[in-house]
N, C-alpha and C positions, 0 to 999 in steps of 0.2 A: 336505401331504405330510410324512413323517417325514424327519428328517435322516439321509442315508446315511453320514454320517461320525462317528456317535456312537462307533464303536469306537476312535477316537483320543482320546477324552476320558479323562482320568485326574486324580487329585488331585495337586496340586503337592507336598503334604506329607502322608504317610500319617497323621500325627497330626491333620491337619485335612481329613478326606475331603470336607467340604462345599465346599472351595475347589478348583475344578477348572479345567482348561484343555484346549484342543485341542492335542494333542502332534503337530505337523505332521511331526516327524521320524519318526513311526510310519506315515506314508503309505507308507514303503518304496519311495520313488520317487527315483531318482538325479537326476531333473530338478529336484527341490526344492533340492538343494545347489548348483545352477548358477544359480538365480534371483537377480537383484539383491535386496538386502535390502528395498528399498522395495516391490518386487513381492510379496515374501513377506507383507508386511502386508496387501496387497490380497487375497491368497489366504486368509489367516487370516480376514479379515472375511467373505469370500464363504462359507467353510465354516461359520463360527459362526452366520451369519445365514441359513442355508439354509432353515429353516422360514419365516421371515418374508418373505423375498424369493422363495420358490419357486425358488431357484437350482438348476438341474439339474446333474448331474454333468458334463455337457458344458461348462458355464461354468467349473467348476474345472479341467477338462482344458485349456480355452483358456488359463487363467493358467499352468498347469504347462508348456504348450507356448508360453510367452510368446515365445521367440526365433523360433519359426516363424510366429507369427500377428501379431507386433507391427506389421507394415506393412499389415495387412488390415482395418483399421477394425473390429476385434472389440469389441463393446460389453460392458462388465461393470458390474454394480451395485456401489456402494461406500457403506457407511453409516459415516460418521465417528463416533468416540466422543463428541466434544464440538463445540460451536460457540462461537466468541468474536466479540464485536462491540465497536466503539468507538462513541461517542455520535453522531458525524456520520452514520454508517450505521445505528446502533442506533435512533435516534429514528424515522427513517422505517420501520424494521422494526416497531417497536412500534405506530406509527401504522397500518401495514398490518394488523397483527394485530387492532387495535381495530376497524378498518373491516371486516375479514373476519368478525369476530364479528357485527357488524350485518348483514352480507350473508347469513351462514348462518341467522341468526334470521329474516330476511325470506323465505328459501327454505324455512322450516319445519323447520330442523335445530336441533341443540343447540349454541348459540354457544360453550359451554365446551369443545367438541371442538377449537376453535382454541386450542391450548396447546402449548408446547414439550414434546417427549417426551424428548429427550436433554438433558444438562446444558448450559446456556448462560450464559456470563459476559459481562457488558457493562461495559467499563471506560470511565469518562468521562475522556477525555484530550485531546479535540480543541477544547475550548471556550475554554481560557485563552489570552490574548494577551499580548504583551510591550508593554503600555501604559506600564509603569514599568520603568526599569533604572538601574543605577549608584547605587542607593540602598539603604541597609541594610534598609529596610522594603518593598522592591520586591515581594517575594513576597506579603506580606499585602495590599498594595494591589491587585496583579493578581488575587489570589484573591477579594477583596471585589468588585471590578468584574466578575469572571466570574459571581459569584452575582447581582449586580444585573442583568446583561444576560440571564442564562439561567435565572432563577428559575422561569419558566413551563415551560421544557423539563425542568428537573430535577424539578419537581413531577409532570410527566407520566411521567417515567421511574420515579419512586418509586411512582406508581400502578401502572405496569406490573409492578414487582417484587412487588407485593402481589396483583395481579389474575391473574398467570400463574404457574403452578408451574414449577419448574426454571429460573427466570430470576433470576440473582444480579446485583446492581449493585455494582460497585466504585466508591465515590464519587469526585468530583473531588478533586484534590490528592494522589492515591495513586501516580500514576506513569503510564507509557506502556504501553498494552495488551500489546505484545510482550515488553517487559522484565518486566512483572508475570507474564505467562504463563511466561516462562523461569525466573524466580526463585521462583515461588509456585504458579501454577495447574497447570502441567504435571505429569502423573503418571508418564510414560514407560511404565508398565504400569498398566492399569486393574484395579481390584478391585471388581467390581460384580455384583450378582445371582448371587453364588456362583461367578463365573468370573474368572480372570485372562486378560487379552488386551492386545495392544499399544494404547497410547494413540494416538489420531489426532485431528486437528482440522481444521475448515475455519473460516475467519473472513471477516468482511465488510471486510477490509482486505488489500490485496495483499501486505503485508509479513508476513502470518501465517507465511510460510515461514521466518521467523527461528527458529521452534521446531524446524525440521529439524536445526539444529545440535546439538540435544540428543538426537536420535534419535527424535523424535516426528514422524511423517509428517503434514505439514500444508501447506495452501496457501490462497490467497485465492479467494473466490468472490464473485459479486455478491450484494448484499443480498437480492435476490429469490430466488435459489437457496438462500441460507442459511435463509431463512424456511421454504422447503419442507423442508429437512433437519431443521430444528427440529420440524416437524410430522410427522416420521417418514418422509419421502420419501427414498429412497436417491438418491445422485448417479449419474446414468447417464453413464459416461465411456468413451471409446475407450481400450483398453489401450495405454498409452503406450510409445514408444521410450525407452530409458534410456541416456543418454550417461555413460560412466565417465570421471570426471575424476581423473586420477592425479597426486598431489602427491608430489614427491621433493625431497630437499635440505633445507637449513636456511635460514631467513630471515637476511639481513644484520642486523648489530646496530642500525642506525638505522631499519630498516623496521618499520612498524606493520601491524596487521591491516587498517587502512583502505587502505593501499597495496596490500595483497594483494587485497582485494576489488575495488578499482578496476581492477587489472590483469586479474583474472578476468572482470570485467564486459565489458571491451573484447574480451577473447579469445573469450568465449562468444557475444557479439553477432556476431563474425566467423564463428564455427563455425556458428551458426544452431540454436537450441535451443527455439524457440517451440513450445509444445504438448508438449514432452518433459520427462521427469524427468532431472535430473542427479544422479548418485550419486558421492560422493567416496571415493577409496580410495588406497592406496599408503602407504609409510613416512612421507611428509611430513605426513600427517594427524596422526600421533602427536606431531608437534612443535607442534601447535596446541592451545591451551586451548579449553574449551567456549565461552568468550566470543569467541575468534577465529573459531571455526566458526559461531557464531550471527551474527557480523558478515557473514560470507561468504554464509550462507543468507538473511539479511535482504534482501540486494540481488538476490535471485533474479528479481523482476519486472523489474529493470533489465537483466538479461541475457536475459530473455524466457522462461525455463523455467517449467514448472508447479510443480515442487518442486526443492529443492536439498538432497539428503538425506545426512546423515552418520550411518551406523549407530552404535548404542550400543556403547561400549567401556568399559574400566575407568576412563578419564578422565571419561566421562559419569557413571559410578556415583560417582566421587569428588566431582563437582560437586554431585550431589544431597545428599551429606552436607555439603559446604561451605556450601550454601545453607539448611541447617537442616531438611532433610526428615527424617522419622522413620527412624532407622537400621534398625529391624526391617523396616519396609516396603521400604526400599532393598535389604536383603538378599534379600527375597522377589522383588523386581524382578530382581535379578541371577540368582537361581536359575531363575526362569521363562525368562529370555532364554537362559540356557545350555541349558535343556531343549529349547527349540524351535529351537536353532541360529541365534539372532539376536544373540548377543554377539560382537562383532567384535574381532579382533586385526589391526590395520592393518599390522603388521610381518610377518605370516604370509601370504605370497602364495598359499598353497594355498587360502586362504579366498576369494580373488578370484573373484567370479561372472562370468558372461558378460554382455557389454554390447552394445548396438546398435553403438556405436563407442567408441573410447577416444581421449581427448586428454590431453596431459600438460603440467604446468607445473613447472619447477624453481624452488622458492621462493628459491633463492639469486640468481636473475636479477631479482627484483623490486626496484625502486628507489622511493624516496620520490616520491609523485606526487599530483596533484589531478585532478579531472575538470571539464570545462567548455569554454566558458562557458555552454552551453545544454542539454547532455545528459549524463547520467551515464556513457555509454559512451565519451565523448570524453576519454580519459585523456591527461594531459600530465605528463611528468616535471618535478619541481620545478626541476631545473636548466635546463629549457626554458621555464619559465612566462613570463618577461619577453619573450622573443623570440616565443613563440606568441601572447601577448596582442596584441603590437604588429602581428603579421601579421593577426590577426583584425580589428583596427581598420579596416584598409583593404580587407579582403576583401569580396567581394560578399555582400549580405544573405543570411544563411542560418544553419545550425547553427554554423558557424565564421566568421561574418563580420558586421560592423556597417556596412560601406560608409561609413566616415567619410572625407571628402576629405583627401588627404595634407597640405594646408596647415593642417589643423585638428588633426593628431595630437598636437601639443604645446600645445594650448589650455589656458590656466589661468584660473580664475575665483576672484576674491577672496571670502572667506567670513568674516563676523564671527559668532563664536559665544560667547555669554556674556561679551561685552566684549573678546574676544581675536581677533586676525586670523589667518586660516589661508588656505591655497590648496587648491583642488580641481582635479583634472585627470582625463583619461581614465585609468582604472585605479585611481583612488582607492578605498580600502576605506571603505564607510560602514556596513556591517553585518558584524559578526563574531560568530557564534553557535555556542557549543558546545551542540548540540541533538541530538535524535533517538535512539531506541533503538538505531539502527545502531551507534553508538559509545559512548553513555553507559552501555550495559550491560557495557562492557569495562573492568574495573579497570585494566588495564595502560595503556591510552591515556588514561584519565581521570587516573590518578596521574602519568602522563608529562606531561600538561598542567599538573598542579599543581606538579610539580617544576620544569618549565620556567618557570612563572610565578614561583616562588620565586627561581630563579637570575636571572631578568630583573629582578626588583625589587631584589635584592641588587646587581646590576650597575648600577643607576640608570636602567633603562629604564622608559618609560611608554607609555600609549596615548592618542592625541589625544582630547580630550573629546567631540568631535562624532561619533565613531564609535559606533554603537549596538552595544554589547557585551552579551552575555547568556549565562547558563548555565541550561539547563533539563534537569535530570537525569531519567532514566526511572524512577527510584524513590528513595524516601527513603534506601535503603541507600547510594547514591552520596554524598549529603551527609554521611552518618554517617562513612564511611571517609575522605572528604576532610578533614572536621573533625578526626577522631581522629589522622590522620597529620600534621596541622599545616600543610597547604598551602592550606586554604580562605581564610585571611586574605590570602595573596599573590594568589590569584585575584581577590579582592575589590578589592585595591589596583590591579589592572589593569582594573577595571570588570566583571569576570566574576562578579557576584553571582548568587545563585540567584534567578530571576525567576518560577519556577513548576515544577510537576511535570506535564509534558504535552508534546505534540508541538511546539507553538509555531512557531518560525521555519521548521522543516522543512516544515510544511504551509501556510505563508503567513501564519500568525498572528504576524507579526513586529512588528505595531503600527506607529504612525506614526514617520517620521523627523522630526527637528527642521525647522521651516519654513524656516529659513535654509539648511539643507542642500538641501532640495527646490528652493528658489528658485535656488541656485547650479547644481544639476544641470540644471534646466530652462533657465536662462539660457545656459549653455554647451553645451546639448545633449550632455552628457557621458555617456560609458559608465561609470557608477559601478558598483562591485563589491560583491557580498555574498560572504562566505566562511563556509561553514557545515559542520558535521560531520554533515550529513544524507545522505539517499539520493536526493534528486531536486532538479534545478535547471532544470526546464523554464521557458521564457519566461513571465514574468508570474506565476510561482508564489510566489517568495520575497517579492518586493516590487515594486510597479509602477515604482519609480524605480531599481532595480538591473537594468540590462539584461544585465550579465554576472554570473553566479553560479557559484562554484566549490565543489565538494565536497572536503573535506580532513579529515585527522585532527585531533583536538582540539589537539595541540601546534602543528600548522601553522596552525590558526585563530588561536591567540594570536600566533604569529610574524608572520603577515600583518597582524594588528591593530596590533602594535608598529611594523611597517614602514610601515603606512598606505597601502600600494599593492601591487599585484601586479606592477608594473613594477620588479622588483628581482631581481638575481642573488645569491642567498644565499652563493654561493661567493666572489664578488669584492666584494660591497657589504655594508657593515655594516647591521645592523638599526637601529642608532641610535648616537648619540654621547651619553655620559653627561655629568653636570655637570662632571666633571674633564677633559672633552675626549677621553676615550678612546673609540675605535671598538669597538663590541661586535658580534661576528658571531654568527650562529645557532649555529655549531659550538661557540662558547664556552659556551652555556647549554643545549644539548640534552642531556637526561639519558641515561645509558647504560642498557642493558637490565638489567644487574645491579643498578643503583640502584633501578630501578622494581620488579623482582622482590623485592628485599629488603623494600621498603615494603609491597608487596602481601601477602607472606607474613605480615607482622606485623599488618596492620590489617584485611584482608578475612577475617573470621572468621564461623563459623556463628551465633554469638550475635547479631550485627547483623541478620541476615536474620530470625531468630526474633522479635526485639524489634519490628522494623518491621512484619512481616506478621501477627503475632498480633492486632494492633489495626487492621488496614487497613480493615475494614468499619465501624468505629465511631469513628475518630479525628476525622472531620470534623464539627465542631459545627454548622456551618451546614446541612449535609446532614441531620443528625439532627433539626434543628428544623423541617424542611420538613413541611408538612401536606398529605397527598394523600388523595383520595377512595378509598373501599374497594369501590366498586361493580364488578361483573364486566364490565359494559358501560360504556364511557367516555361521559361527558356532554360533548359537543363545545361549545365556547364560540364562537359566531359572531363575536365581537369579537376573537378571538385572531389575532395575526399570526405566531405560531410553530407552533401545532398546529391542523390543519384536516383534516376528513375528506376523503380524496382521491376523485376522481371515477372511479377505475379500475373500480369494480364497479357503477356506475350502470346500471340496466336489465339486469343479468345474470339470465339464466334457466337452468334446469336443462338445457334443450335446447341442443344444439350447433348453431352456424351454419356452413354450408359455406363455406370460404374462397373468395372471388371474385377475379377478375383486378383488378389495380390499373390503372385506366383514365386515360390522359392526364395523368399526374403531371408537375408542374413540379419543377425542381431548386431546392431551397431554397439550397443552398450547394455549392460545388465546391472541394475541398481537394487539396493535395499529400500528401506523405508525413509520417508521424510526428505526426499530429493526436492529441493526448492527451486523456484524460478531463478534464484541467484546462482545455483549450480548450473542450470540449463543455459542461462543467458546473463552472465555477470555484468554489473553496471560500472565497476570500479576500473582501476588502472589496467592498461594493456601491457602484459608482460613482454619483455624485450625479446624473448626467445619463442614467441607465439606465432601461429600462422597470420594473425591480424597484424602483428608487428612487421613480419616479413613483407606483407602486402603494402603497408604504409611506407616502409623503407624503399620498396621498389618504385613508389610514387614520389620519391625525393624528400620524404620527411625524416627528421631526426627524432630520437626518443623523446626529447623535450616537447616536441610538437604532437605527440601521439594523442594527448588528452585522454579521455576515458571512453569505455564502451558506451556508456549511457549517452554521452554527447555525440556519438557517431551513429545513432539509430536511424538517421536519415540516409545511411549508405549501406545497402544490402551486402556489398562485397566485404566490408569490415565485419558486419554482424553475423554473416554466415560463418566466417572464420572464427568469430568469438563464441559460437555456440558450443556449449559443453567445455568452455575454456577455463572454468574455475579451478584454481590451483588446489582446492580442497576436495575436488571431485573424487568419489570413491566408486570405482568401476570394478565389479566382481571378477572381471577378466584379468585385472592387473593387481599385483601384490602391494602396490604402494599408491598413496594419494597422488592425483595429478590428472591433467586433461588428455589422457591417452587411451588407446584401445588396441585390440588385436584385429588386424586385417586377416580374416581366416583363410582366404584362398592362398595367401603367401606365407602366413604365420608370423608376419612382421608386426612389431609394436610401433604404432604411428600416432601422431597427434590426431585427435578425433576428426578434424576437418580433412586432413590428408587421407585418412582411411575412407571417409565418405566419398571423397573425390574419386578414389580408385574404384569403389563399388559403382559409382555413377557412370564412370567411363566404360565399365564392363556391362552396364545395363542391369545391374542387380538392385532390386528394391530393398529397403531397410525397415526394421522395426526396432523398438526399444522395449526392454523388459524392466518392470519396476515393482516396488512393494506398495506399502500404504502411503497415503497422503502425497501422492505424486503431484508436483507442481504447487506445493505450499508457498506462501509468501506473496511477493509483489505481483501486481496484475499486469506484468509486462507482456505485450503481444509478441515480442521477439522470441519469447520462450516457446512459441508455437511457429512463428514465421521461420526462425532459424532451423529447427529440425526439418520443416517442410523443404527448405532450400537444400538441405543436406541429402534429401531423398528419403526421409522417414515417412512411410505411408501409414503406419499405425503405431500406437503405444498399447502394451498389454500390462495393466497394473492391478493391484489389489483394491485400490481406491484412489480417487482424485480430489484435489481441492477444487472448489466450484469454478472459480474464474478460469483456471488453467484448462479445465475440461472444455469450457465454453470457447476459449481461444483456439484449442485444437479443432473443434467443430468449425469455427470460423475460417480456418485455413484448409479445411477438407482433409485433415489428418484424422484417422478413425481412432477414437478412444475406446479400447476394449477393456473389459473388466473380468477377472476370474469369477467363476461361479462361487457362491457362498461356501466357505469351508475349503476352498481350493487355492493354491498358490503355486509358484514355480517349484517349491520343495515337494509338495504333495503329488504334483504331476511328474516329478522327476526331470524337470527341464534344466538343462545346463546352459542354454543360450548358444551352444555351438551347433545346434540343429539348424535346418532351413525350414521356413514356415510358409505354408500356403493358406491364405485366409479366403474362405469362400464367401462371396457377396451374393446373396439370393436376389432374384429378379424383383420380387415384391418385398419391400422392407417395411417394418413398422417399429415404433419407438421401443427401445430396450429389448429387442428380440435377441434370442440366442443364435449364434452362428457357429459354423464348424471351422476348426483349425487343424490342418494336416501337417505332419512333420515328415521330413525325408527319412526318418527312422521307421516309418510305418504307423506311428502312434497318431491317434485322432482324439481331440477333446473339444469341448464347447466353451465359449466365452460370451459375455453380454456385450452387445454393441451399444455403447452409451450415447446414442442419439436419443435424447429424452423426450422430444416432442416432434410432431409432424413438421413443424417449421424447420427444425434442425435437419430433418431428412431432406427437406427442400433445398437447404443450403448445401448439403452433401452432394445432391444430384447436380448442383450447379458448380461444384468444385470449390465451394466456400461462399461465405456471406457477401464478400465484395464483388465476386463474379455475378452473384444473384442481383445485387443492386445495379451493376453496370448494365446487365441485360434488361432489367426493369426500366432504367432510365433511357436506354437506347431505343427501346421499343415503344 
């Protein structure tokens, strides 16, 4: 069909008639001016891709009528401009592509049809670990060890960059995916195929939303869905509600962007924004730098929204110039945005669009804070930290409780470290990490940390040597301006040397703690603490031995490292006492906003960004030296424990199989609320007594060679064994934390994988029962692939986090949801029953289906296939099967 909207195409510049754009302001429709800016991007994409998607005028009308149809589950197609991936999710994506080429060839198709159509950038940032710290050569040692461990994975990725068009690899040591996207990859406006149009992106990492802070609409998707997008399949999405988040006022002088985002995270969790867009507006936005906005947008998954969008304004344009983008292109970007009514003036309320609902925050009310000890939304004012932690010690086991007996609250364990005696207690800090793109992308908080370190050193303060301190910037630009401004040496004196350019402690790559520290923690059963400038602190994520973990700004990370404990009131207690006997308080060394801004203006300059990024793809000599095969089909090595052809497409035929009822399923696991993807598919260390460890040992590996689960996502045999292997897993069938369950036919307590294998050998299907927010956290596809391989056919939960539900759909696992007001408790479900799930012949989105128990009880649940496209994927056994059939035929 021809595009009915060609009449609104015109050249951006009469002198360059070949450069065109869809001028939406020429729609002549007053509804356009009332649309949220994020929805305008969906509208432009629908109009521009009209031919390709056969979008009818009615679909465009639906978007223009957004306010009227937003609650009616209206489905719209969206084709993002780009895809970004990191290596933990990128390796399995490339593995899938390689296996899909094999499958298409077997079905008689052209294997090279399996190839990214849109630009895809894969940034290697998840592999490096903090094995070495507090040494001047820590960076080089960690990078050398990263290559030693991951050489096989890196060779495979290098093969992928040569075998697939449109796939660019950003080598290890370059930075963190979202910071590199913000500072370098993002275009804001695309200039491609003769058209200007808004940049947009989906990524295989939930914090892809960070780019929303620059005005690029983006969000995280499962790796499975991203693979389909790369192959040209549009995202089928329900037109979202848009919550307007109005910012007013000015932040107080001591408040950082970290404090603001932790406040917003708690607020929006209370509002309830799962599955919705959040769009920021109001005069307070103009008070925030792009780095501040990016910090707020980064933690969008933690407050549950799909996107957290800041429309482009003049500050955004200034940031593009500051980060070394081409000035002529930047001016074209501004001209385009003005022409289509997408350049925002936050001080002009007449531009405020309509929203589903509006909530407000006065920035002046924000106070310095942390979040923890187990969830990002559990904000604690710094002034309340001591009291809050001590309350958590005795509280019942849960998100805010450790259930330590009152007579043990003041337990002390002696510790000898490097010949010196120390004491550890509940609340002792053993990890202090300035890490994560959430904060290292923001010069104001990084320079603030550097200036605080300078004042601390000059005041005679130190950090105890057993505390594992580290600094892992999100790009080389950070090191550049820290060094040029003169604060790097002071950070090093406090132990915060650069240990690598990657996610590191934020994703659990914190490396080992000293053995004497681990022994002391274990001996005293201590609630030891990690303090990090990251975005997640779920149980078991940061380190197995830190039961309490707090998110904090980089300056506060240093402050708590100096204090050595979170059981301190900074207002009344000194950080430390120097050699002269003088008490030094935090207020004595905290830098003022004016100090920080003066240094930032002088040292964060465009030349730094240009110098770092012009050589980003060639600077890593170890990467350059890698030798990778050039074949279009990958030659699988049966001896590899990193890269293995997955069994997802075994026996796949062109003919569709009619979905059948799930008969007599056993419950593999029964969970409460907030089970995260870290619980389902951990990314960190492989425990020596785990099924994955036994498998690797059988392949001749020693524990030193196990590496992490995240690094082995290219091998389904390891990942299936690592599913539900988190040591902090709480299964209602078992009295204690741990990755075990009951095998009901025998009554034995087994590791989850071993129980699933027994069920599979007997031909029994499995389901999982869960509470609210099932699948919160990272957008890891293995949290769906793993259960699929264990034989899980469906999950029955009270609610789902968006990306995980999508991943389950992508793997053909049925996401079932209790009816409103019902849950396992109200229905009297114990999980010991056997479940038969009736699949009707004719399916429709979000329909109710029947579940029968072997007890004779019957109840209904919602089948959470939300769109007709998702039902198509289900009939195909998953999205990748659908794409293979599509390419093969």
